[in-house]
C-alpha positions as YAML, in Angstrom:
chain: A
units: angstrom
residues:
- id: 1
  name: MET
  ca: [18.64, 215.21, -62.06]
- id: 2
  name: LYS
  ca: [18.29, 215.66, -58.64]
- id: 3
  name: ALA
  ca: [19.65, 213.11, -55.85]
- id: 4
  name: ALA
  ca: [20.37, 212.68, -52.52]
- id: 5
  name: TYR
  ca: [24.08, 210.98, -52.51]
- id: 6
  name: LEU
  ca: [27.26, 210.31, -50.85]
- id: 7
  name: GLU
  ca: [30.98, 211.56, -51.43]
- id: 8
  name: GLN
  ca: [31.90, 209.67, -48.24]
- id: 9
  name: GLN
  ca: [30.97, 207.10, -46.10]
- id: 10
  name: GLY
  ca: [29.73, 207.95, -42.46]
- id: 11
  name: GLY
  ca: [26.80, 208.97, -40.38]
- id: 12
  name: PRO
  ca: [23.73, 210.42, -41.79]
- id: 13
  name: GLU
  ca: [25.57, 213.92, -42.17]
- id: 14
  name: VAL
  ca: [27.30, 212.70, -45.08]
- id: 15
  name: LEU
  ca: [24.00, 212.40, -47.02]
- id: 16
  name: LYS
  ca: [24.31, 215.58, -50.11]
- id: 17
  name: TYR
  ca: [21.22, 216.62, -51.77]
- id: 18
  name: GLY
  ca: [22.17, 218.20, -55.37]
- id: 19
  name: ASP
  ca: [22.42, 217.29, -58.95]
- id: 20
  name: LEU
  ca: [23.73, 214.49, -60.73]
- id: 21
  name: PRO
  ca: [23.91, 213.85, -64.68]
- id: 22
  name: ASP
  ca: [21.13, 212.38, -65.88]
- id: 23
  name: PRO
  ca: [21.28, 208.35, -66.39]
- id: 24
  name: MET
  ca: [21.19, 207.16, -70.29]
- id: 25
  name: PRO
  ca: [19.62, 203.31, -71.27]
- id: 26
  name: ALA
  ca: [22.04, 200.94, -72.33]
- id: 27
  name: ALA
  ca: [21.10, 198.16, -74.46]
- id: 28
  name: GLY
  ca: [18.33, 196.34, -72.52]
- id: 29
  name: ASP
  ca: [17.45, 199.02, -70.18]
- id: 30
  name: ILE
  ca: [14.59, 201.29, -69.57]
- id: 31
  name: VAL
  ca: [15.34, 204.88, -67.62]
- id: 32
  name: VAL
  ca: [12.29, 205.14, -65.11]
- id: 33
  name: ASP
  ca: [11.38, 208.87, -63.91]
- id: 34
  name: ILE
  ca: [11.33, 208.07, -60.32]
- id: 35
  name: HIS
  ca: [8.07, 209.06, -58.20]
- id: 36
  name: ALA
  ca: [9.09, 206.86, -55.10]
- id: 37
  name: ALA
  ca: [11.28, 205.07, -53.81]
- id: 38
  name: SER
  ca: [11.65, 203.41, -49.86]
- id: 39
  name: VAL
  ca: [14.40, 203.38, -47.48]
- id: 40
  name: ASN
  ca: [15.51, 199.96, -46.37]
- id: 41
  name: GLY
  ca: [17.90, 199.02, -43.55]
- id: 42
  name: ALA
  ca: [20.58, 197.88, -45.72]
- id: 43
  name: ASP
  ca: [20.85, 201.53, -46.81]
- id: 44
  name: TRP
  ca: [22.32, 203.42, -43.64]
- id: 45
  name: LYS
  ca: [24.62, 200.38, -43.32]
- id: 46
  name: VAL
  ca: [25.83, 200.73, -46.78]
- id: 47
  name: ARG
  ca: [26.36, 204.41, -45.88]
- id: 48
  name: ALA
  ca: [28.19, 203.53, -42.67]
- id: 49
  name: GLY
  ca: [30.90, 201.30, -44.60]
- id: 50
  name: GLY
  ca: [29.69, 197.77, -43.65]
- id: 51
  name: TYR
  ca: [29.58, 196.94, -46.95]
- id: 52
  name: GLY
  ca: [32.87, 197.83, -48.10]
- id: 53
  name: ALA
  ca: [34.37, 200.67, -50.22]
- id: 54
  name: LEU
  ca: [32.29, 202.60, -52.66]
- id: 55
  name: LYS
  ca: [33.04, 204.53, -55.69]
- id: 56
  name: PHE
  ca: [31.86, 208.19, -55.35]
- id: 57
  name: PRO
  ca: [29.65, 209.90, -56.03]
- id: 58
  name: TYR
  ca: [27.18, 207.23, -54.40]
- id: 59
  name: VAL
  ca: [23.05, 207.30, -54.97]
- id: 60
  name: LEU
  ca: [21.86, 204.68, -52.43]
- id: 61
  name: GLY
  ca: [18.31, 202.89, -52.93]
- id: 62
  name: ARG
  ca: [17.18, 199.45, -54.02]
- id: 63
  name: ASP
  ca: [13.31, 199.76, -54.92]
- id: 64
  name: PHE
  ca: [11.13, 202.00, -56.79]
- id: 65
  name: SER
  ca: [7.99, 203.34, -58.35]
- id: 66
  name: GLY
  ca: [7.73, 205.46, -61.13]
- id: 67
  name: ILE
  ca: [7.08, 206.02, -65.00]
- id: 68
  name: VAL
  ca: [8.95, 205.27, -68.21]
- id: 69
  name: SER
  ca: [10.85, 208.26, -69.84]
- id: 70
  name: ALA
  ca: [13.00, 206.38, -72.08]
- id: 71
  name: VAL
  ca: [13.96, 203.20, -73.58]
- id: 72
  name: GLY
  ca: [17.24, 201.16, -74.98]
- id: 73
  name: GLU
  ca: [17.98, 199.12, -77.88]
- id: 74
  name: GLY
  ca: [15.78, 195.81, -77.59]
- id: 75
  name: ILE
  ca: [13.08, 196.78, -75.53]
- id: 76
  name: THR
  ca: [9.64, 195.91, -76.63]
- id: 77
  name: ASP
  ca: [7.84, 195.11, -73.17]
- id: 78
  name: PHE
  ca: [7.63, 198.56, -72.34]
- id: 79
  name: LYS
  ca: [6.82, 202.19, -73.58]
- id: 80
  name: ILE
  ca: [7.38, 205.50, -72.44]
- id: 81
  name: GLY
  ca: [4.71, 206.69, -70.23]
- id: 82
  name: ASP
  ca: [4.42, 203.03, -68.77]
- id: 83
  name: ALA
  ca: [3.91, 203.25, -64.83]
- id: 84
  name: VAL
  ca: [6.28, 200.85, -63.41]
- id: 85
  name: PHE
  ca: [7.68, 198.94, -60.08]
- id: 86
  name: ALA
  ca: [10.86, 197.25, -58.87]
- id: 87
  name: VAL
  ca: [13.69, 196.32, -57.19]
- id: 88
  name: LEU
  ca: [17.20, 196.77, -58.57]
- id: 89
  name: PRO
  ca: [19.38, 193.94, -59.61]
- id: 90
  name: PRO
  ca: [21.86, 192.56, -56.97]
- id: 91
  name: GLY
  ca: [25.02, 194.97, -56.95]
- id: 92
  name: GLN
  ca: [23.09, 197.86, -58.11]
- id: 93
  name: GLU
  ca: [21.55, 200.86, -56.37]
- id: 94
  name: GLY
  ca: [20.58, 204.51, -57.31]
- id: 95
  name: THR
  ca: [16.57, 205.04, -56.27]
- id: 96
  name: TYR
  ca: [17.30, 208.28, -54.08]
- id: 97
  name: ALA
  ca: [17.17, 209.99, -57.18]
- id: 98
  name: GLU
  ca: [14.60, 211.60, -60.18]
- id: 99
  name: LYS
  ca: [15.65, 208.90, -62.50]
- id: 100
  name: VAL
  ca: [17.00, 205.06, -62.61]
- id: 101
  name: ALA
  ca: [18.47, 203.17, -65.44]
- id: 102
  name: VAL
  ca: [17.40, 199.63, -64.87]
- id: 103
  name: LYS
  ca: [17.60, 196.52, -66.88]
- id: 104
  name: ALA
  ca: [13.99, 195.81, -67.86]
- id: 105
  name: ALA
  ca: [13.79, 192.38, -67.25]
- id: 106
  name: VAL
  ca: [13.61, 192.80, -63.40]
- id: 107
  name: VAL
  ca: [11.01, 195.44, -64.13]
- id: 108
  name: ALA
  ca: [6.80, 195.19, -63.59]
- id: 109
  name: LYS
  ca: [4.19, 197.18, -64.88]
- id: 110
  name: LYS
  ca: [2.32, 199.20, -61.70]
- id: 111
  name: PRO
  ca: [-1.05, 197.97, -61.13]
- id: 112
  name: ALA
  ca: [-3.46, 201.03, -61.48]
- id: 113
  name: GLY
  ca: [-5.07, 200.52, -57.76]
- id: 114
  name: LEU
  ca: [-1.59, 200.75, -56.65]
- id: 115
  name: SER
  ca: [0.08, 204.20, -55.72]
- id: 116
  name: HIS
  ca: [3.64, 204.78, -56.39]
- id: 117
  name: ILE
  ca: [4.07, 205.33, -53.09]
- id: 118
  name: ASP
  ca: [2.47, 201.79, -51.90]
- id: 119
  name: ALA
  ca: [4.44, 200.38, -54.75]
- id: 120
  name: ALA
  ca: [7.45, 201.52, -53.81]
- id: 121
  name: ALA
  ca: [6.65, 200.43, -49.86]
- id: 122
  name: LEU
  ca: [5.83, 197.13, -50.95]
- id: 123
  name: ALA
  ca: [8.77, 196.09, -53.57]
- id: 124
  name: LEU
  ca: [11.80, 194.68, -51.52]
- id: 125
  name: ILE
  ca: [9.83, 194.14, -48.44]
- id: 126
  name: GLY
  ca: [7.46, 192.01, -50.88]
- id: 127
  name: LEU
  ca: [10.15, 190.38, -52.35]
- id: 128
  name: THR
  ca: [12.05, 189.42, -49.47]
- id: 129
  name: ALA
  ca: [9.04, 188.26, -47.23]
- id: 130
  name: CYS
  ca: [7.82, 186.01, -50.56]
- id: 131
  name: ASN
  ca: [11.02, 184.49, -50.90]
- id: 132
  name: SER
  ca: [11.63, 183.99, -47.70]
- id: 133
  name: VAL
  ca: [8.31, 182.79, -46.64]
- id: 134
  name: GLU
  ca: [7.26, 180.94, -49.50]
- id: 135
  name: ASP
  ca: [10.34, 179.81, -51.45]
- id: 136
  name: THR
  ca: [12.98, 179.31, -48.49]
- id: 137
  name: LEU
  ca: [11.17, 178.08, -45.57]
- id: 138
  name: LYS
  ca: [8.27, 176.81, -47.64]
- id: 139
  name: LEU
  ca: [5.72, 177.76, -45.46]
- id: 140
  name: LYS
  ca: [2.46, 175.41, -45.25]
- id: 141
  name: ARG
  ca: [-1.13, 175.58, -44.18]
- id: 142
  name: GLY
  ca: [-1.43, 174.72, -40.38]
- id: 143
  name: GLU
  ca: [2.21, 175.23, -39.43]
- id: 144
  name: THR
  ca: [2.92, 177.80, -36.54]
- id: 145
  name: ILE
  ca: [5.61, 180.06, -37.59]
- id: 146
  name: LEU
  ca: [7.35, 182.94, -35.11]
- id: 147
  name: ILE
  ca: [8.09, 186.12, -37.09]
- id: 148
  name: GLN
  ca: [10.84, 188.32, -35.09]
- id: 149
  name: GLY
  ca: [9.91, 192.05, -35.18]
- id: 150
  name: GLY
  ca: [6.44, 192.21, -36.60]
- id: 151
  name: ALA
  ca: [5.79, 195.81, -36.70]
- id: 152
  name: GLY
  ca: [8.98, 196.14, -39.09]
- id: 153
  name: GLY
  ca: [8.03, 196.46, -42.94]
- id: 154
  name: VAL
  ca: [9.40, 193.02, -43.98]
- id: 155
  name: ALA
  ca: [7.62, 191.38, -41.33]
- id: 156
  name: SER
  ca: [4.48, 193.26, -41.27]
- id: 157
  name: PHE
  ca: [4.31, 192.10, -44.99]
- id: 158
  name: ALA
  ca: [5.21, 188.25, -43.77]
- id: 159
  name: ILE
  ca: [2.72, 188.30, -41.14]
- id: 160
  name: GLN
  ca: [0.19, 189.09, -43.59]
- id: 161
  name: LEU
  ca: [1.81, 186.56, -46.41]
- id: 162
  name: ALA
  ca: [1.82, 183.51, -44.09]
- id: 163
  name: LYS
  ca: [-2.10, 184.09, -42.59]
- id: 164
  name: HIS
  ca: [-2.63, 183.99, -46.37]
- id: 165
  name: ILE
  ca: [-1.06, 180.81, -46.72]
- id: 166
  name: GLY
  ca: [-3.13, 179.33, -43.66]
- id: 167
  name: ALA
  ca: [-0.41, 178.81, -41.12]
- id: 168
  name: ARG
  ca: [-0.66, 179.72, -37.53]
- id: 169
  name: VAL
  ca: [1.50, 183.63, -36.58]
- id: 170
  name: ILE
  ca: [3.16, 184.55, -33.89]
- id: 171
  name: THR
  ca: [5.15, 187.76, -33.30]
- id: 172
  name: THR
  ca: [7.16, 190.27, -31.32]
- id: 173
  name: THR
  ca: [7.30, 193.60, -31.26]
- id: 174
  name: SER
  ca: [7.19, 196.71, -28.61]
- id: 175
  name: LYS
  ca: [4.38, 197.67, -26.70]
- id: 176
  name: ALA
  ca: [3.61, 200.57, -28.98]
- id: 177
  name: ASN
  ca: [2.99, 198.17, -31.71]
- id: 178
  name: LEU
  ca: [0.41, 195.30, -30.15]
- id: 179
  name: ASP
  ca: [-2.33, 196.02, -31.53]
- id: 180
  name: TYR
  ca: [-0.62, 196.90, -35.06]
- id: 181
  name: VAL
  ca: [0.60, 193.46, -35.65]
- id: 182
  name: ARG
  ca: [-2.50, 192.05, -34.44]
- id: 183
  name: GLY
  ca: [-4.48, 193.91, -37.32]
- id: 184
  name: LEU
  ca: [-1.89, 192.63, -39.64]
- id: 185
  name: GLY
  ca: [-3.32, 189.23, -38.36]
- id: 186
  name: ALA
  ca: [-1.06, 187.82, -35.88]
- id: 187
  name: ASP
  ca: [-2.43, 184.89, -33.59]
- id: 188
  name: GLU
  ca: [-0.26, 185.47, -30.81]
- id: 189
  name: VAL
  ca: [2.03, 188.51, -30.05]
- id: 190
  name: ILE
  ca: [4.94, 188.69, -27.26]
- id: 191
  name: ASP
  ca: [6.03, 192.00, -25.72]
- id: 192
  name: TYR
  ca: [9.86, 191.67, -26.23]
- id: 193
  name: ALA
  ca: [10.41, 194.02, -23.19]
- id: 194
  name: THR
  ca: [8.40, 191.94, -20.71]
- id: 195
  name: THR
  ca: [8.65, 188.60, -22.03]
- id: 196
  name: ASP
  ca: [11.36, 186.12, -23.30]
- id: 197
  name: PHE
  ca: [9.85, 184.47, -26.18]
- id: 198
  name: THR
  ca: [11.79, 181.30, -25.90]
- id: 199
  name: THR
  ca: [9.22, 180.89, -23.12]
- id: 200
  name: ILE
  ca: [6.83, 179.27, -25.51]
- id: 201
  name: GLY
  ca: [8.99, 176.35, -25.95]
- id: 202
  name: GLN
  ca: [9.80, 174.28, -28.94]
- id: 203
  name: VAL
  ca: [6.38, 175.24, -30.66]
- id: 204
  name: CYS
  ca: [7.08, 176.33, -34.31]
- id: 205
  name: ASP
  ca: [7.47, 174.69, -37.48]
- id: 206
  name: ALA
  ca: [9.71, 177.88, -38.90]
- id: 207
  name: VAL
  ca: [11.19, 180.87, -37.84]
- id: 208
  name: PHE
  ca: [11.32, 184.40, -39.77]
- id: 209
  name: GLU
  ca: [14.04, 185.99, -38.40]
- id: 210
  name: THR
  ca: [14.33, 189.96, -39.21]
- id: 211
  name: VAL
  ca: [15.93, 191.66, -35.93]
- id: 212
  name: GLY
  ca: [19.42, 189.98, -35.82]
- id: 213
  name: GLY
  ca: [22.10, 190.31, -32.95]
- id: 214
  name: ASP
  ca: [21.25, 187.95, -30.34]
- id: 215
  name: VAL
  ca: [17.52, 187.60, -31.16]
- id: 216
  name: ALA
  ca: [18.76, 185.42, -34.00]
- id: 217
  name: MET
  ca: [20.66, 182.64, -31.98]
- id: 218
  name: LYS
  ca: [17.85, 182.77, -29.27]
- id: 219
  name: SER
  ca: [15.18, 181.92, -32.54]
- id: 220
  name: PHE
  ca: [16.22, 178.76, -32.50]
- id: 221
  name: ALA
  ca: [15.00, 177.37, -29.10]
- id: 222
  name: VAL
  ca: [11.43, 177.84, -30.33]
- id: 223
  name: LEU
  ca: [11.51, 175.68, -33.22]
- id: 224
  name: LYS
  ca: [10.19, 171.57, -33.10]
- id: 225
  name: PRO
  ca: [12.76, 169.06, -34.18]
- id: 226
  name: GLY
  ca: [12.82, 168.96, -38.21]
- id: 227
  name: GLY
  ca: [12.40, 172.82, -37.75]
- id: 228
  name: ARG
  ca: [13.76, 175.52, -39.98]
- id: 229
  name: ALA
  ca: [14.30, 179.31, -39.78]
- id: 230
  name: ALA
  ca: [15.37, 182.03, -42.36]
- id: 231
  name: PHE
  ca: [17.73, 184.82, -41.53]
- id: 232
  name: ILE
  ca: [17.88, 188.14, -43.29]
- id: 233
  name: ALA
  ca: [19.56, 190.60, -40.35]
- id: 234
  name: SER
  ca: [22.78, 188.57, -39.66]
- id: 235
  name: GLY
  ca: [24.87, 189.13, -42.67]
- id: 236
  name: ALA
  ca: [25.18, 187.45, -45.90]
- id: 237
  name: LYS
  ca: [25.14, 183.85, -44.43]
- id: 238
  name: ALA
  ca: [22.53, 182.57, -41.53]
- id: 239
  name: PRO
  ca: [23.99, 181.89, -38.10]
- id: 240
  name: ALA
  ca: [25.34, 178.21, -37.27]
- id: 241
  name: ALA
  ca: [22.22, 176.51, -35.37]
- id: 242
  name: ASP
  ca: [23.05, 175.45, -31.69]
- id: 243
  name: ARG
  ca: [20.63, 172.30, -32.54]
- id: 244
  name: SER
  ca: [21.48, 169.37, -35.11]
- id: 245
  name: ASP
  ca: [17.61, 169.06, -35.50]
- id: 246
  name: VAL
  ca: [16.77, 172.49, -37.31]
- id: 247
  name: GLN
  ca: [17.87, 173.92, -40.57]
- id: 248
  name: SER
  ca: [19.41, 177.59, -40.55]
- id: 249
  name: LEU
  ca: [18.69, 179.13, -44.15]
- id: 250
  name: ARG
  ca: [19.57, 182.67, -45.70]
- id: 251
  name: PRO
  ca: [17.30, 183.45, -48.31]
- id: 252
  name: PRO
  ca: [18.81, 184.63, -51.62]
- id: 253
  name: VAL
  ca: [15.96, 186.98, -52.73]
- id: 254
  name: PRO
  ca: [16.32, 187.07, -56.64]
- id: 255
  name: ARG
  ca: [15.28, 189.94, -58.60]
- id: 256
  name: THR
  ca: [12.80, 188.98, -61.34]
- id: 257
  name: ARG
  ca: [9.45, 190.42, -63.19]
- id: 258
  name: ALA
  ca: [7.18, 187.40, -61.88]
- id: 259
  name: ALA
  ca: [8.27, 188.09, -58.53]
- id: 260
  name: MET
  ca: [6.95, 191.88, -58.62]
- id: 261
  name: GLU
  ca: [3.98, 190.68, -60.24]
- id: 262
  name: HIS
  ca: [3.30, 188.26, -57.50]
- id: 263
  name: ILE
  ca: [3.66, 191.28, -55.12]
- id: 264
  name: ALA
  ca: [0.82, 193.02, -57.24]
- id: 265
  name: GLU
  ca: [-1.20, 189.78, -57.18]
- id: 266
  name: LEU
  ca: [-1.27, 189.79, -53.25]
- id: 267
  name: HIS
  ca: [-2.22, 193.05, -53.48]
- id: 268
  name: ALA
  ca: [-5.06, 193.16, -55.62]
- id: 269
  name: SER
  ca: [-6.56, 190.09, -54.17]
- id: 270
  name: ARG
  ca: [-6.13, 191.97, -50.80]
- id: 271
  name: ALA
  ca: [-4.11, 189.16, -49.22]
- id: 272
  name: VAL
  ca: [-1.96, 191.88, -48.05]
- id: 273
  name: ARG
  ca: [-1.93, 195.58, -47.46]
- id: 274
  name: PRO
  ca: [0.68, 198.24, -47.82]
- id: 275
  name: PRO
  ca: [2.46, 198.94, -44.65]
- id: 276
  name: GLU
  ca: [2.02, 202.03, -42.44]
- id: 277
  name: VAL
  ca: [4.09, 204.57, -44.50]
- id: 278
  name: LYS
  ca: [6.42, 207.95, -43.12]
- id: 279
  name: LEU
  ca: [6.95, 210.28, -46.32]
- id: 280
  name: TYR
  ca: [10.16, 212.00, -46.81]
- id: 281
  name: LYS
  ca: [11.41, 214.33, -49.37]
- id: 282
  name: LEU
  ca: [15.12, 213.31, -51.24]
- id: 283
  name: ALA
  ca: [16.35, 216.41, -49.31]
- id: 284
  name: GLN
  ca: [15.57, 215.36, -46.09]
- id: 285
  name: ALA
  ca: [17.62, 211.82, -46.77]
- id: 286
  name: ALA
  ca: [19.73, 212.30, -43.69]
- id: 287
  name: GLU
  ca: [16.93, 212.42, -41.23]
- id: 288
  name: ALA
  ca: [15.21, 209.67, -42.86]
- id: 289
  name: HIS
  ca: [18.80, 207.55, -41.98]
- id: 290
  name: ARG
  ca: [18.62, 208.41, -38.47]
- id: 291
  name: VAL
  ca: [15.13, 207.35, -38.21]
- id: 292
  name: SER
  ca: [15.92, 204.05, -40.27]
- id: 293
  name: GLU
  ca: [18.97, 203.64, -38.18]
- id: 294
  name: GLY
  ca: [17.19, 204.13, -34.87]
- id: 295
  name: ARG
  ca: [15.38, 200.74, -35.93]
- id: 296
  name: HIS
  ca: [12.23, 201.75, -33.85]
- id: 297
  name: PHE
  ca: [10.09, 202.61, -36.20]
- id: 298
  name: ARG
  ca: [6.80, 200.41, -37.83]
- id: 299
  name: GLY
  ca: [6.31, 199.92, -41.25]
- id: 300
  name: LYS
  ca: [8.41, 202.08, -44.19]
- id: 301
  name: LEU
  ca: [9.71, 205.08, -44.71]
- id: 302
  name: VAL
  ca: [9.70, 206.59, -48.00]
- id: 303
  name: PHE
  ca: [10.76, 209.48, -50.71]
- id: 304
  name: GLN
  ca: [8.04, 211.04, -52.12]
- id: 305
  name: VAL
  ca: [10.07, 212.20, -55.17]
- id: 306
  name: ARG
  ca: [7.62, 213.52, -57.22]
...
């Protein structure tokens, strides 16, 4: 199979494109011919060494959409030819490739009305946003939430999800994306280049922080007493709050079939729509990583594999 892979860690230029052995299904696995796979923020950090040493050759990538091409022993809920999408289990990567073997338990059937590109674009961002907003923050109708970095993939899904729940949504973004996030349903949009978001005061019941760095610590300032903040861009642990009257949380983002089915249902009900997508070929992985690492794009970067 063709794949974009690493033989060493470093800058985007270490990504290679070539042939690797086809995966074989173990018991409980299916093999999927990947049609689309997305680029996620963690990918370039793994490539650069931020998550520790790797065993080479190493194929990056965590979410995908495609067609089942082989089934392992004990598989009765999928058959060859089924269209599926999923996020790989924790500790497994490998979707920058034409094929992947994955535990069937985390895979869901792709709805016919959802393209492979959109399914791949929605998989991990949807999983992260749902786990963060619904399960971790437990956002309720009538509450106010600040979603940092609203034009990003996870944040753009979270804006729509929060509106679906019935919350009031404040978000931050650049001038170029003000109309984009308003179109997603944001009630109040802050241009972070011209306005300090903390000037809104302690008006938020919840914060969903997707940016990291100094923005993370400043986010506590907008919470009401008793408020809670969820962080996905500050490492494996949430930062310690500088206030004793708020909660600082790190969503666990477990992989399950039910979670994928929930994303599909949200899309089918038109509660959320896929993000704006920029397409790449696997052979363009280095270019995609340069854009991803620059962090100044909106929506999702997706490999169209087939």
